[in-house]
Each structure stands twice: as structure tokens, then as C-alpha cells.
C-alpha positions in Angstrom: -34.4 -13.0 2.3 -32.1 -11.1 4.4 -29.1 -9.5 2.9 -25.9 -11.2 4.2 -22.6 -9.4 4.2 -19.3 -11.0 4.9 -17.1 -8.3 6.7 -13.4 -9.6 6.4 -11.3 -6.6 7.1 -9.8 -6.1 10.6 -8.8 -2.6 10.3 -12.5 -1.7 9.6 -13.6 -3.8 12.5 -10.8 -2.6 15.1 -11.1 1.1 14.6 -14.0 3.0 16.1 -16.0 5.5 14.1 -19.6 6.1 12.6 -19.0 3.4 9.8 -20.1 0.8 12.5 -23.4 2.5 13.1 -24.0 3.0 9.5 -23.5 -0.4 8.5 -25.6 -1.9 11.5 -28.4 0.6 10.4 -29.1 -1.4 7.1 -30.8 -4.4 8.6 -28.2 -6.8 6.9 -26.9 -10.0 8.6 -23.3 -9.3 9.0 -20.8 -12.1 9.4 -17.4 -11.1 10.6 -14.2 -12.6 9.9 -10.6 -11.6 10.4 -8.8 -11.3 7.4 -7.0 -11.0 5.3 -8.3 -14.6 4.5 -6.3 -16.8 2.2 -8.3 -18.5 -0.9 -9.0 -21.9 1.3 -11.0 -19.8 3.8 -12.7 -17.8 1.4 -14.0 -21.0 -0.5 -15.1 -22.3 2.9 -17.4 -19.1 3.3 -18.3 -18.5 -0.3 -21.8 -18.9 -1.5 -23.9 -17.6 0.9 -23.4 -14.1 0.6 -24.9 -11.4 -1.2 -21.8 -9.1 -0.6 -18.3 -9.0 0.4 -16.9 -5.9 2.4 -13.2 -6.9 2.2 -9.6 -5.9 2.9 -6.8 -7.8 1.0 -8.6 -11.4 1.0 -8.0 -13.7 -2.0 -11.2 -13.3 -3.9 -9.9 -15.6 -6.8 -11.7 -17.1 -9.9 -12.6 -20.3 -7.5 -14.1 -18.0 -4.9 -16.0 -16.0 -7.1 -17.2 -19.0 -9.0 -18.5 -20.7 -5.8 -20.0 -17.3 -4.6 -22.2 -17.3 -7.5 -25.2 -16.8 -8.3 -26.0 -15.0 -5.0 -23.0 -12.5 -5.0 -23.9 -9.2 -6.1 -21.1 -6.9 -5.3 -17.6 -6.8 -3.9 -16.8 -3.6 -2.0 -13.1 -3.2 -1.3 -12.1 -1.2 1.8 -8.8 0.1 0.3 -7.6 1.1 -3.2 -5.5 -1.8 -4.5 -7.3 -4.6 -6.3 -4.4 -7.0 -7.0 -6.1 -9.7 -4.5 -9.2 -9.8 -6.5 -9.6 -11.4 -9.9 -11.3 -8.4 -11.3 -11.5 -9.6 -14.7 -13.2 -12.7 -13.6 -15.9 -10.5 -11.7 -16.1 -8.3 -14.5 -17.1 -11.3 -17.0 -19.7 -12.3 -14.3 -21.0 -8.7 -14.2 -20.1 -8.4 -10.6 -19.1 -4.8 -9.5 -15.7 -4.3 -7.9 -16.0 -1.1 -5.7 -13.0 0.7 -3.9 -12.0 3.8 -2.0 -9.6 6.0 -4.2 -8.6 9.6 -2.6 -9.0 8.4 1.1 -5.5 7.9 2.5 -3.1 9.5 0.2 -2.1 12.0 3.1 -1.5 9.0 5.3 0.7 7.1 3.5 2.8 10.0 2.2 3.3 10.9 5.6 4.4 7.2 6.6 6.8 7.4 3.5 8.6 10.2 4.9 8.7 8.5 8.6 10.4 5.7 6.9 12.9 7.9 5.2 13.7 9.9 8.1 13.9 6.8 10.5 16.5 5.4 8.1 18.6 8.7 7.3 18.6 9.6 11.2 19.1 6.2 12.4 16.2 7.0 14.5 14.6 3.5 15.1 17.7 1.7 15.9 19.1 4.4 18.3 15.5 4.8 20.1 15.9 0.9 20.8 19.1 1.3 22.2 18.3 3.9 24.5 15.5 2.0 25.7 18.0 -0.7 26.3 20.3 1.3 28.4 22.8 1.5 25.5 23.2 5.4 25.6 26.3 6.6 23.8 28.0 9.9 24.1 30.7 11.7 22.0 32.3 10.3 19.0 30.5 6.8 19.5 27.1 8.5 18.7 25.6 7.5 15.5 25.8 9.5 12.6 22.9 10.0 10.1 22.5 12.0 6.7 20.4 15.1 5.8 17.9 14.6 2.9 18.3 18.4 1.8 19.5 18.1 -1.8 18.9 14.4 -2.4 16.9 13.6 -5.3 13.6 12.0 -4.8 12.7 9.6 -7.4 8.9 8.7 -7.5 7.7 5.8 -9.5 3.8 6.1 -9.7 2.8 9.7 -9.8 -0.9 9.0 -8.5 -2.5 10.8 -5.6 0.1 9.4 -3.1 3.2 9.8 -5.4 1.8 13.6 -5.5 1.7 14.0 -1.8 5.3 12.4 -1.6 6.4 15.0 -4.1 4.9 18.1 -2.1 6.5 16.8 0.9 9.9 16.1 -0.8 9.9 19.4 -2.1 9.1 21.0 1.3 12.4 19.3 2.7 14.3 20.7 -0.4 14.6 17.8 -2.3 14.6 17.9 -6.1 11.9 15.3 -7.4 11.8 13.5 -10.5 9.0 10.9 -11.3 7.9 8.5 -13.6 4.2 7.4 -14.5 2.7 6.2 -17.5 -0.1 8.7 -17.1 2.3 11.5 -16.2 0.4 14.6 -15.0 2.0 17.7 -16.7 0.1 20.5 -14.8 1.0 18.8 -11.5 4.6 18.7 -12.4 4.7 22.1 -13.8 3.1 23.5 -10.6 5.4 21.6 -8.3 8.6 21.4 -10.3 8.7 17.7 -10.9 10.8 16.6 -13.6 9.3 14.2 -15.8 11.4 10.7 -16.6 10.9 8.8 -20.0 11.3 5.5 -18.0 11.4 3.8 -14.9 15.3 3.2 -15.5 15.9 7.1 -15.7 14.6 7.4 -12.0 16.7 4.7 -10.9 20.0 6.2 -12.5 19.1 9.7 -11.2 17.5 9.1 -7.8 19.3 9.0 -4.4 15.9 7.9 -2.9 13.4 5.7 -4.9 9.9 5.7 -3.6 7.4 3.1 -5.0 3.7 4.2 -5.5 2.3 2.1 -8.3 -0.1 -0.8 -8.5 0.9 -4.5 -8.5 0.0 -6.0 -11.8 2.0 -8.6 -14.2 4.0 -5.3 -15.6 5.3 -4.2 -12.0 5.8 -7.5 -10.0 9.4 -8.0 -9.1 10.2 -4.6 -10.8 13.0 -4.1 -8.4 15.3 -6.8 -8.8 19.3 -7.4 -8.9 19.3 -6.0 -12.5 17.5 -2.8 -11.2 19.5 -2.4 -8.1 22.9 -2.5 -10.1 21.5 0.7 -12.2 20.8 2.4 -8.9 23.4 4.9 -7.3 25.3 3.6 -4.5 24.0 4.0 -1.2 20.2 4.5 -2.8 17.5 4.4 -0.2 14.4 2.4 -1.5 10.9 3.1 0.0 8.0 0.8 -0.4 4.5 1.7 0.9 2.7 0.1 -2.2 3.1 -3.8 -2.3 5.6 -5.9 -1.2 5.8 -8.1 -4.5 7.0 -4.9 -6.4 10.2 -6.1 -4.8 12.6 -9.1 -5.1 12.9 -9.8 -1.3 16.2 -11.7 -1.7 17.5 -9.1 -4.2 17.0 -6.1 -1.7 18.4 -8.1 1.0 21.6 -8.8 -1.0 21.9 -5.0 -1.8 21.7 -4.1 1.9 24.2 -6.5 2.9 26.7 -5.2 0.0 25.9 -1.8 1.0 24.9 -1.2 -2.6 21.4 -0.2 -1.2 21.9 2.4 1.8 18.4 1.6 3.3 15.1 -0.2 2.8 11.8 1.2 4.3 8.8 -0.7 3.6 5.0 -1.0 4.9 4.6 -3.9 3.0 6.2 -7.5 2.5 6.0 -10.4 0.1 3.9 -12.2 2.4 1.8 -11.1 5.1 2.1 -12.0 7.9 5.7 -12.8 7.2 7.3 -16.1 8.3 9.6 -16.3 11.2 13.2 -15.5 10.1 11.9 -13.4 7.0 15.0 -12.5 5.2 14.8 -8.6 5.8 14.2 -9.0 9.6 18.1 -9.0 10.1 19.1 -7.0 6.9 21.0 -3.8 8.0 19.5 -0.5 7.4 16.0 -2.0 7.1 13.1 -0.7 8.6 9.8 -2.6 8.3 6.1 -1.9 9.6 3.2 -4.0 9.6 1.1 -2.6 6.7 0.0 0.5 8.9 0.7 3.3 6.4 -2.9 4.1 5.5 -4.1 3.1 9.1 -4.6 6.5 11.0 -7.9 7.1 12.8 -8.7 9.7 10.2 -8.0 7.9 7.0 -9.8 4.8 8.3 -12.9 6.6 8.9 -12.7 8.0 5.5 -11.9 4.8 3.9 -14.5 2.7 6.1 -17.1 5.4 5.4 -16.6 5.3 1.7 -16.5 1.5 1.4 -19.7 1.3 3.6 -21.6 3.9 1.4 -20.3 2.1 -1.8 -21.9 -1.1 -0.6 -25.2 0.4 0.9 -25.6 2.8 -2.2 -25.1 0.1 -4.8 -27.4 -2.3 -3.1 -30.0 0.5 -2.7 -29.9 1.5 -6.3 -28.1 4.6 -5.3 -25.6 5.7 -8.1 -23.1 7.3 -5.6 -20.4 4.8 -5.4 -17.1 4.2 -7.0 -16.8 1.3 -9.3 -13.4 0.1 -10.5 -14.6 -2.1 -13.4 -16.6 -1.4 -16.3 -19.0 -3.7 -18.0 -19.5 -3.6 -21.8 
């Protein structure tokens, strides 16, 4: 029987690169869908595939159950696994593969794009200029330097480390919290270790989120935590939208307690019309593109494809996020 693959990540499909030829060369039957797919769509498709090559599709307990016994492997095009019921996959001995180490440069650069866009009012001013609203003299918008501002990083993994390196290059003191803190990296790059997330929030002028979404981090930035932060703090989120309580960050922006919010992710994607952050002041939202450059897509797609092919062919060169007892 021909191996059937459900390919549902649109970024993989839409970006040219050698991953297309590699996948096609295997003789698989490839069914293409435009994700991210909700649970209802995944349930309609489940049960007829040997493997998922997925993005942020809802691969829930119900989807996994319906996919059995045919489903052999889930290959995630990306790093975060919060949309996959990894525990249930593990209990059914289904490997969940992912692609760490492929997009840390890209995401860290995007993080600084958001920061500079906010502090220098680049986005708003560029739009005004296109609309013929060039202003001169004292009416020109005034931004802020980031030199000397304290960068607080929550999650000092691969991406957090790259943000730290760039922050130091901009002359920013860096503090960070991570439960698995890398002391050697911190010593080499003069990063101060914080004992808790709250310590970061109290001391930082800029708070950048680079942690996974799970039950301990969901809604971690809320009205109580915002109250702890410095007045005018800038919050950056290139991780997951659900790390932040949307209404609370909006209230902070409206009151001025939060000086800016730059995010590549939202609590609902795609967002509904009239999302609360769309008309919030000093707020820059991009459409989950931080990891999407031609360079990083090729790295990520090749790793996800090789993970899938190698696992199915019995080759040990794949990255598995879950482990079986």
C-alpha cells in the first residue's frame, strides 16, 4: 500500500526550495491542505494517513484516536508542540518529530524589528508618509533610543540567546529568567540571571517572551504582572499569543502603563475582525511571519522532511520530541 502523507503547512507549500523535490522523490501519495486546520477539519481527514507533515494544526486526542491504527508518525514543521496532544501521541507510541535550531536567527531579528518599529515610530510614520501626511519641524514624531534600556528575556533558549546577543550589540544591559538557565552562555555574554519571572518584570524596560506555551505559561502576562512592570515598558512576543491576556495588554496600552506591544502572534489566528489589539495605541502586530524567511523556511522544511523520510525508512537521523518508556 502506498504511504499517504497529509501535508498541511502552508509556509512549507508556498515557499520554493529543495524540500519540494525531496518530498516528491519518495513516491508518497501526498494530500495537500491549507492549514492551520482546526480540530473539525483534522477529524474529517484523519484515519487515511500514515503520517502528518503539519504546522499549527489541531492534532488533539480525538484526531489521534481517529488516525489509529494507520498513523505512524507526526512530523512538525516547526518547534512548538502546543497544538499537538503529545502525551496522547506518546501513550500510543506515535513519534512526534520537530525542528529545533532552524529559525533562531530569523525570529531574533524579527524581535528587534518590532522593537525598533515601536521605539522609533517607524510603522506609523511610514504609513503617514504614504498617505501624504509628511510633517515637518516640531510636529515630527519623536521616538526613543534603546541604548541603555534593560532587555529582560523570559526563556533563554536558542532564540532568547540570539536576542541577548543582539541586545548587547545595541548597548542594552540584559537580564533573563529560564528554569534551565545556561550559566556558561550568560557568563560569556554578560547576561544577569534572574531568580524568577517577576524579577525580570520588575527590572526590565523591554520584556521579550521566548518560552513555550503550556499550562504554566498560559496567560503569564496578565493585569497583575503588568502592574509589576516599569511604567512605559515595551512587551515583545514572538512566541505564542496565549502567553498574554489580550484584554489586559490592551488596557495597559490604553492607560500608558505599557509603552508598546510588538507581537508576531495572537491568541486567535487568523484574528477576528475588530480584534482588541488592532486599534490599541503603540501596538505592532505581524501575521506570524517571524520565522518565515527564505533561508529559515528552507532549513525548517528540509529538517521536517528529512525527519519524516528518515523515520519511515528506518534511518536514525531524525529529531524526536517525545520519548517512549
